[in-house]
C-alpha positions in Angstrom: 0.1 -0.2 0.3 1.2 3.0 -1.2 0.3 6.3 1.3 2.0 9.4 0.5 2.2 12.3 2.2 4.2 15.7 2.3 3.9 16.1 5.6 2.3 13.9 8.5 -0.9 15.1 10.3 -1.6 13.5 13.4 -5.0 13.6 15.0 -4.9 13.0 18.2 -6.8 11.7 21.3 -9.9 14.9 22.3 -7.6 17.1 24.9 -8.6 19.6 27.0 -8.6 23.0 25.4 -5.7 24.2 28.5 -3.9 20.7 28.1 -1.0 22.4 25.6 1.6 20.7 24.1 4.6 23.6 23.0 6.7 22.3 20.2 10.1 24.4 20.6 10.2 25.8 16.6 14.7 27.0 17.9 14.2 23.9 17.3 12.3 22.4 15.7 14.5 24.3 12.2 17.1 23.2 14.0 18.5 26.6 14.9 20.5 27.6 16.8 19.1 31.4 18.1 17.4 31.6 21.6 17.0 35.4 23.0 13.6 36.1 21.0 11.7 38.9 21.4 9.0 39.9 19.0 6.8 38.1 16.5 4.7 38.6 13.7 2.8 37.7 10.6 2.9 39.4 7.0 0.3 39.3 4.8 1.9 36.7 3.0 0.6 34.4 5.7 5.4 33.7 6.8 6.2 34.2 10.5 9.1 36.9 12.0 10.3 36.7 14.9 13.5 39.2 16.1 16.1 38.0 17.4 19.5 40.4 18.5 21.3 38.0 15.7 19.5 38.8 12.9 15.2 38.0 12.1 14.2 34.5 11.8 11.3 33.8 8.9 9.2 30.8 8.8 7.7 28.8 6.6 6.2 25.2 6.6 9.0 23.6 5.4 12.2 25.6 6.2 13.6 28.5 7.8 16.1 31.5 7.0 17.8 34.1 8.8 18.4 37.7 8.1 20.9 39.5 8.7 20.1 43.6 10.0 23.1 46.1 9.0 23.2 47.7 12.3 25.7 50.2 12.5 25.7 49.6 16.5 25.0 46.7 19.2 21.3 46.6 19.5 20.3 45.1 23.8 17.1 44.4 21.7 15.6 43.8 18.2 12.1 44.0 17.6 10.1 43.0 14.3 6.6 44.4 13.4 4.4 44.5 10.3 2.2 47.8 9.3 0.7 49.5 6.6 1.4 46.3 4.3 5.3 46.9 5.1 7.4 44.8 6.9 10.1 46.7 9.9 12.4 45.8 12.1 13.9 48.5 14.9 16.2 47.9 17.7 16.6 49.4 21.6 19.3 52.3 19.9 16.8 53.6 17.5 18.2 51.8 14.2 14.7 51.2 12.0 15.1 48.4 9.3 12.5 47.9 6.3 12.4 44.7 4.1 12.7 44.8 1.0 10.8 42.8 -1.2 12.5 42.1 -4.8 16.2 42.1 -3.2 14.4 39.7 -0.1 16.7 41.7 2.4 15.9 43.9 5.2 17.7 47.6 4.8 18.4 50.9 7.1 15.3 53.5 6.4 16.4 55.8 9.3 18.6 56.3 12.5 15.8 58.0 15.0 18.2 58.7 17.6 20.9 59.9 15.0 17.5 62.2 13.7 16.7 63.3 17.2 20.8 63.5 18.3 19.2 62.5 22.1 21.7 60.3 23.5 21.1 57.3 25.7 17.7 57.0 23.1 16.0 54.3 23.4 13.0 53.1 21.2 9.4 51.3 22.4 6.9 50.8 19.9 6.2 51.8 16.4 2.8 52.6 14.6 1.9 53.0 10.9 -0.7 56.0 9.8 -3.1 55.5 6.5 -0.3 57.7 4.7 2.2 55.5 5.7 3.9 57.9 8.5 5.3 56.2 11.5 4.5 57.1 15.3 7.8 56.7 17.5 6.9 55.4 21.1 10.5 56.7 22.5 12.2 57.3 25.7 12.9 60.9 24.6 8.5 61.1 23.8 6.9 60.6 20.6 7.4 61.4 17.1 6.0 61.2 13.7 8.2 60.3 10.8 7.0 60.6 7.2 8.8 62.0 3.7 12.5 61.6 5.1 11.5 64.7 8.1 10.2 63.6 11.5 9.0 65.9 13.8 7.8 65.7 17.7 4.6 66.1 19.0 3.3 66.9 22.1 6.2 67.8 24.0 4.3 67.3 26.9 3.7 63.9 26.8 7.1 62.4 28.2 8.9 59.0 27.4 6.2 57.1 25.5 6.7 53.4 26.4 3.7 51.5 24.3 0.8 52.4 22.0 -2.3 50.4 20.6 -4.8 51.0 17.8 -8.0 52.1 19.2 -9.2 52.9 15.5 -9.0 53.8 11.9 -7.2 57.4 13.3 -6.7 57.1 16.5 -3.8 56.0 18.7 -3.7 55.2 22.3 -0.2 56.0 23.9 1.1 55.8 27.6 3.7 56.8 29.9 4.8 57.7 33.1 2.8 60.6 32.5 -0.4 59.2 31.9 -2.1 58.0 28.5 -2.7 59.9 25.7 -4.7 60.4 22.5 -3.2 60.4 19.7 -5.3 62.1 16.6 -3.4 60.5 13.2 -4.8 62.6 11.5 -4.4 65.9 12.5 -1.5 64.5 13.8 -2.9 65.6 17.5 -2.5 64.8 21.1 -4.4 65.1 23.9 -4.6 63.8 27.2 -7.3 60.9 27.5 -6.6 59.9 31.3 -6.1 62.2 33.8 -6.1 59.5 37.4 -3.1 58.2 36.9 -1.7 55.5 39.5 2.2 56.0 40.5 2.7 52.8 37.9 5.4 52.3 34.6 3.1 51.3 32.0 4.8 49.1 29.9 2.3 47.2 27.6 -1.1 48.3 26.3 -4.1 46.3 24.8 -7.4 47.6 23.7 -10.0 45.3 24.0 -13.6 47.2 22.4 -15.8 44.2 23.4 -14.7 45.0 26.8 -14.3 48.1 26.0 -11.8 48.8 28.2 -7.5 49.0 27.9 -5.6 47.5 29.3 -2.4 48.3 31.0 0.7 45.8 32.0 3.1 47.2 34.3 7.0 47.0 35.3 6.2 46.0 39.0 2.7 47.1 39.6 0.7 43.6 38.2 -1.2 44.4 35.4 -4.7 47.2 35.2 -6.6 48.6 32.7 -8.8 51.6 32.2 -12.7 51.4 31.7 -13.4 53.8 27.6 -16.9 54.6 29.1 -15.7 56.9 32.5 -11.7 56.8 31.6 -11.1 55.4 35.5 -8.8 53.5 36.2 -8.9 50.1 37.5 -6.5 46.8 38.9 -7.3 43.6 37.7 -8.6 41.7 40.7 -7.8 38.1 39.8 -5.9 36.7 42.6 -2.0 36.2 43.2 -1.3 37.9 40.0 2.4 38.8 39.5 3.8 41.9 40.1 6.2 41.4 37.5 6.9 42.7 34.0 4.0 42.4 32.3 5.9 42.1 28.0 2.9 41.6 25.8 -0.6 41.2 26.2 -2.7 39.4 23.6 -7.0 39.0 23.6 -7.3 35.1 22.6 -10.4 34.0 21.0 -12.2 37.4 22.2 -12.7 35.4 25.3 -9.6 35.2 27.0 -6.6 37.5 27.7 -2.8 35.9 28.0 0.2 37.7 29.6 3.6 37.6 28.9 5.7 37.8 31.6 9.2 38.3 31.9 10.7 35.7 34.4 7.1 34.0 34.7 6.4 32.3 31.3 2.5 32.9 30.3 -1.0 33.1 32.6 -4.0 32.8 30.8 -6.9 34.8 32.7 -10.8 35.4 32.4 -11.3 38.4 29.9 -12.5 40.9 32.2 -9.8 40.1 34.6 -10.5 38.2 37.7 -9.7 34.6 37.7 -6.6 32.9 36.1 -7.3 29.9 34.1 -4.1 28.6 33.1 -0.5 29.5 33.7 2.1 28.3 31.7 5.9 27.6 32.6 9.4 25.5 31.8 9.5 22.5 33.5 12.4 20.5 32.7 11.1 17.3 32.5 8.7 18.0 30.1 9.7 18.8 26.6 6.5 19.9 25.9 6.4 23.1 28.1 7.8 26.3 26.9 10.9 26.8 26.3 11.9 30.1 29.2 9.9 32.0 31.3 11.5 34.8 30.0 8.4 36.3 28.2 8.7 39.3 25.6 6.3 38.7 23.4 3.3 36.9 22.3 1.3 36.3 18.9 -2.3 34.3 18.4 -2.8 33.5 15.4 -7.0 33.3 14.3 -6.1 30.0 12.7 -5.6 28.3 16.4 -1.8 28.9 17.5 -0.5 30.5 20.1 3.1 31.8 19.6 5.2 31.9 22.8 8.9 34.2 22.4 11.1 33.6 25.6 14.8 35.3 25.6 16.2 32.4 26.6 14.4 28.8 24.9 13.5 30.4 21.9 10.4 30.6 20.1 7.5 28.1 21.5 4.2 27.8 19.5 0.9 25.6 20.9 -2.5 24.1 18.8 -5.3 25.2 20.6 -7.8 23.9 19.0 -9.5 20.9 20.3 -9.5 17.8 19.0 -5.7 18.9 19.1 -3.4 18.2 15.8 0.0 17.8 15.9 2.0 18.1 12.9 5.1 15.3 12.1 7.5 15.8 9.9 10.8 15.7 8.6 13.3 19.0 10.9 16.2 19.6 9.5 19.3 19.4 11.3 16.8 17.8 14.4 17.4 13.9 15.1 14.0 13.8 16.6 12.2 14.2 14.2 10.7 12.3 11.2 13.2 11.2 9.3 12.0 11.2 6.0 8.2 13.2 4.6 7.9 10.4 1.8 5.5 7.8 3.5 4.6 4.0 2.3 3.2 2.6 5.3 2.0 4.4 9.3 1.2 1.8 11.9 0.5 2.5 15.2 1.3 -0.9 17.4 0.0 -1.7 20.7 2.0 0.6 22.6 0.6 3.4 21.0 3.8 4.1 19.4 3.5 5.3 15.4 5.9 3.7 13.1 6.6 5.4 9.8 8.4 4.1 6.5 10.0 7.0 4.6 12.3 6.9 1.1 15.0 6.9 3.9 14.1 4.4 6.6 12.8 3.7 9.5 10.8 6.6 11.7 9.1 5.0 15.1 7.3 8.1 17.6 6.5 8.1 21.7 3.9 10.2 22.0 4.3 10.0 26.2 7.6 11.9 25.3 8.1 12.9 22.2 11.0 10.8 21.3 11.8 9.4 18.1 13.9 7.2 16.9 14.9 6.2 13.3 16.7 3.7 12.1 17.9 2.3 8.4 19.0 6.3 7.5 21.0 6.0 4.3 24.0 3.3 4.6 26.9 3.1 2.1 24.7 5.6 0.6 22.0 4.2 -0.7 18.6 4.8 0.4 17.2 3.5 2.7 13.0 2.6 1.0 10.8 1.2 3.9 7.6 -0.3 2.5 5.4 -2.4 4.6 4.9 -2.5 8.2 2.6 -4.9 10.6 2.8 -5.4 14.3 3.2 -9.6 15.0 1.1 -11.5 18.0 3.9 -10.5 19.8 4.1 -7.1 20.1 6.9 -7.0 17.3 7.4 -4.8 14.4 7.8 -6.2 10.6 9.3 -3.9 8.1 9.3 -4.4 4.3 11.6 -3.0 2.3 12.9 -2.3 -1.3 15.8 -4.7 -2.1 16.4 -5.5 1.4 14.1 -8.4 2.2 12.3 -8.3 6.0 13.6 -6.8 9.0 11.9 -7.4 12.6 11.7 -4.8 14.9 12.0 -5.1 18.8 8.6 -3.5 19.7 10.5 -2.4 23.5 14.1 -1.9 22.3 15.6 -0.2 19.9 17.4 -3.2 17.8 16.9 -5.4 15.0 15.4 -9.5 16.2 15.8 -10.9 12.7 16.6 -10.8 9.0 14.8 -11.7 5.9 17.0 -12.5 2.9 17.0 -14.8 -0.3 18.7 -14.9 -3.0 15.5 -14.5 -5.7 12.2 -13.0 -4.9 9.9 -10.5 -2.7 13.5 -10.5 -0.3 16.2 -10.9 -3.0 18.3 -7.6 -3.8 15.8 -7.2 -6.8 13.2 -8.0 -4.9 10.0 -5.4 -3.5 8.1 -5.9 -0.2 4.9 -4.4 -0.6 2.3 -4.9 2.3 3.0 -7.2 5.2 -0.7 -9.2 6.8 -0.6 -10.7 10.1 -4.3 -13.2 9.8 -6.5 -14.0 12.4 -3.9 -17.2 13.6 -0.9 -14.7 14.0 0.8 -16.1 10.6 3.0 -13.4 8.6 2.2 -12.8 4.8 4.7 -11.2 2.2 3.7 -10.0 -1.1 5.3 -7.5 -3.0 7.3 -7.9 -6.4 9.4 -10.6 -7.9 8.8 -13.5 -6.1 6.3 -15.9 -4.6 4.0 -14.7 -1.8 5.0 -15.6 0.9 3.8 -17.5 4.7 6.3 -17.2 8.2 4.0 -19.8 10.2 3.9 -18.4 14.3 4.1 -22.0 15.2 6.6 -24.0 13.6 8.5 -19.7 13.2 9.6 -21.4 9.4 8.1 -20.0 5.6 6.2 -21.5 3.2 5.6 -20.9 0.2 3.0 -19.8 -2.7 2.5 -18.5 -5.7 4.0 -15.9 -7.6 2.0 -12.9 -8.5 2.9 -9.7 -8.4 0.9 -8.2 -5.2 0.2 -4.4 -4.2 -2.2 -5.1 -1.5 -3.5 -7.3 0.9 -6.6 -8.6 3.5 -8.1 -11.5 5.2 -12.1 -12.3 4.4 -12.5 -15.3 6.2 -10.0 -18.0 8.4 -9.1 -19.7 5.1 -9.2 -16.8 2.3 -6.8 -13.6 1.6 -8.4 -10.9 -0.8 -5.0 -10.0 -3.5 -4.6 -6.5 -5.1 -2.1 -7.3 -7.7 -1.7 -5.0 -11.1 -4.7 -5.5 -13.6 -7.3 -6.8 -10.6 -8.1 -8.4 -7.4 -8.1 -12.2 -6.5 -8.9 -14.5 -3.8 -6.4 -16.9 -2.2 -7.9 -20.5 -0.8 -5.0 -20.8 2.2 -5.3 -24.1 2.6 -5.3 -25.2 -1.5 -2.7 -22.2 -2.1 -5.4 -21.8 -5.3 -6.4 -18.2 -7.1 -10.0 -16.9 -8.4 -10.4 -13.9 -10.1 -13.1 -11.5 -8.3 -12.0 -8.6 -10.8 -10.3 -7.8 -14.1 -8.5 -4.7 -15.9 -7.9 -2.3 -12.8 -4.2 -1.4 -11.4 -5.4 -2.0 -7.2 -3.5 -0.2 -4.9 -4.9 -0.3 -1.4 -8.1 -2.9 -0.2 -9.6 -3.6 2.7 -12.8 -6.0 4.1 -15.2 -3.9 6.2 -17.8 -6.1 7.7 -19.0 -8.1 4.7 -18.6 -5.9 1.7 -14.6 -5.8 0.4 -13.9 -2.2 -0.6 -11.1 -1.4 -3.4 -8.9 1.8 -4.3 -7.9 1.5 -8.0 -5.2 3.8 -9.6 -7.7 5.4 -12.7 -10.7 3.5 -11.7 -12.1 5.1 -8.7 -12.5 3.4 -5.4 -15.0 0.0 -5.7 -17.0 -2.0 -3.3 -18.8 -5.1 -3.2 -19.3 -8.4 -0.9 -18.5 -11.7 -1.7 -21.7 -13.0 -2.3 -23.0 -10.7 -4.5 -20.0 -9.9 -6.5 -22.1 -7.0 -7.8 -18.9 -4.3 -7.6 -20.0 -0.4 -7.1 -18.5 2.3 -8.6 -16.9 5.1 -6.7 -15.6 7.9 -8.8 -13.1 9.7 -6.4 -11.4 13.4 -7.0 -8.2 13.8 -5.8 -8.5 16.3 -3.2 -5.8 19.1 -2.0 -5.4 20.4 1.5 -3.9 23.6 1.8 -0.4 23.8 4.7 -2.2 25.0 7.9 
């Protein structure tokens, strides 16, 4: 049986939505970058991640690191997709813009040099519809457009973060209060006069709750009611009084806070209850990596991304039932050996075995550990075509040109290796399918030789007629159904007699379900019949394509 995948999706048992499994994407892509500080997604769908050593771009299949043409060493780097432009900027005020044609980041302008302010710190960027940039900095609020910059409302003092209020307004916060920015008139007014002795770090405007959420440096989480413009402390008990680097509204139902040193905290939307906490667990490879969380990004497709300054980027799928993508990761031995899958089974211990174009992989879902076998030997690709578990819990592995191996299902070792000078176990043979029947006997079939039966009691092979077989299933105690290159056959296990059921069809797969035989053919669609009536019903199934999520 042939099963070809560009990637593998495993639908796991339904999990509680909070039983999240985080995958460290830094490890998954074989990256050495750990100090990540910012993340965004562009209009094409690429994920961009900022680190001190460069900007990382992730796709579903690869990664790339872009170097910034910096003039100085930055303490912090951030990335932002604004008005269909991708920007990167450093705390020291160097701003870069991505050039799609040249596929690189280029210098846009040096904010610190323009202002001449010593020790300036650039905290945030926002764009307006006219293509201008609003800059929140330790030196105040600035506007940049057409190579010109201007300081807006010096009375604001330092501005540490901004967030959109509507199409033409931003809200900005700093030690002197909250300010409303009119991006059309380029004017600023004091929006909130009741200001506690707190230092704002991050902002989020929740339109549905009419609240502006404020993450602080060391005073926890606060909010301003936009109707009354009154400041209130969030009432969630035992919430950390540490730096809240980012706040995200997830699924329009919960607030997620990334806290430097305390991981990720999930709150009810009104901020009154702590619903969950995710922190690094050295004994759990599926926990977030690093508690110094600087940025969060929620994809509406259901993923939450977490940037940590010590552990790189982790991602979890919030959808339920959980879906885990298993695929080959470059330079990462703890991954699927190859994405071209020919055979796939789950054994009695819950382990997943995959036969690929470059060997055999076994995944333990409880530990998220992979063991890979038969990777390229003597510069020769090792192709695994068929898999089946026997009555002892061992895995039979059918190959191209290497015979059949029997793997210990409990320990990573080879129990037996069967080859022959001729037939399907020879150097010129293919083992396309392996079947365990009701007696526990193992049946081997393929191209270039006889069908073979391995008797479970005698532990010996017995030969059956020569037929090019792609796939097999069992009809009853004494009959097998065989799919071959020109039709469908019945094999009497006792007499070794073959009977033709169907001709002029190249059979790719066959399955017995209750009293029906289901057949998948190459070009003939799907067919079904009962062995009593022998009347075939043809169901043409079109090719289905799925987008990469």
